[in-house]
Phi, psi and omega in degrees: 000147173243095184265140174223147182227116183246125178251159175291137178295154177290142178289142175265329180234159183300329183271358181293138173259108184303333180290337183257349180295140179292150176256121178262122180265136173285175186297324179294317180289326177295320177296319177300313181296320184276352184296149179299333181283348183264130176282109186300322181293316178294317180300317179296319178299316179298319180290330178285319184284318177056048185281342183081003179264142177294135180228136176279115181254018181294135175285125180263133178282131175267118181256142178295138180282141177267146180270000000 
């Protein structure tokens, strides 16, 4: 599993909306996000939702079904 957990950033000002604040990734997290094993669509959804719950962002290989 490739688990990631994204939380809303802390507000810096009283009027900040944590759901809209940008998330800055350090180099390790940027590498994790850009890795071939990470499903970019799922990762973006997790970063948009910011639920704080662990989510598996592993890219799953679709294999052709045999008859």
